[in-house]
N, C-alpha and C positions, 0 to 999 in steps of 0.2 A: 446704235450710237454713231453719229457722224462727226468726224473731226478731220482737220486738215493741217498739214505742215507747210509753212511758207518760209522761204529764205531769199536772200539777195545775193547775187553772184557778180563777180567782176571778170569780164572776158575781154582781152585785147584792148584794155584801157577804156572800154565803154561800160558804163554802169547801167545795169538793167535788172528788173525784178523778174524772177522765175517762179512760177506757181506749179511746183511739182508736189503733189499731195498723196498721202497714204490712202485716202479714201478711193481715189480712182484706180489704184493698183489692185484693189479688191483681193487681198490675200484670202485663201480658202482654208477650210478644215482647221480652224482655230489657230492659224499662223499669226505671227506678229509682224507688222510692217515697220521697217526701219528706214529712216530718211538719211541719205548720203548727199554729197555735193553733186547736184545735177541728176540724181536718180533715186529711186526707192527700191528696196528689196524686201522679200518675204522670208522670215525665219520660220521654217516649217516645224509643226508639232511632230513628235515621234511617230514614225510610221507613214510619213508623207514626203513627197519630193516634187520637184518642178518649180518653174519660176514663180508660180502663184500657189504652190503646194497643192496642186490639183490631182496629183497622181498618188494613189495608195501604193505603198511598198508591200509587195506580197512576199514575205519571208519564206514561205513554204515552196515557192517556185524554184528555189535553188537546191531543193532536196537536202536540207541540213540534217535530217534524222538518219541515223544509222541502225544497223542490226534489226531491221524490220519494224522500227518504231514509226508511228503515223504522226505527221506534222499537222497542226491545227492553227489557223490564223486566229489571233486574239484581237 
């Protein structure tokens, strides 16, 4: 599904149209695109990080398990 967000901004008294859209941001891994004034951001799904949610968070890399338990990524 392709969709775009458009808005109009006012900068230094000059009125102009800005075409910043969520489609070109291309959020990854099920992230949600949010439009702000002048830019867009990705809200990552659980387990992902990065400006486009491109990086999987590996919880086991921090060795959270104690007493000989084995960590397994889900």
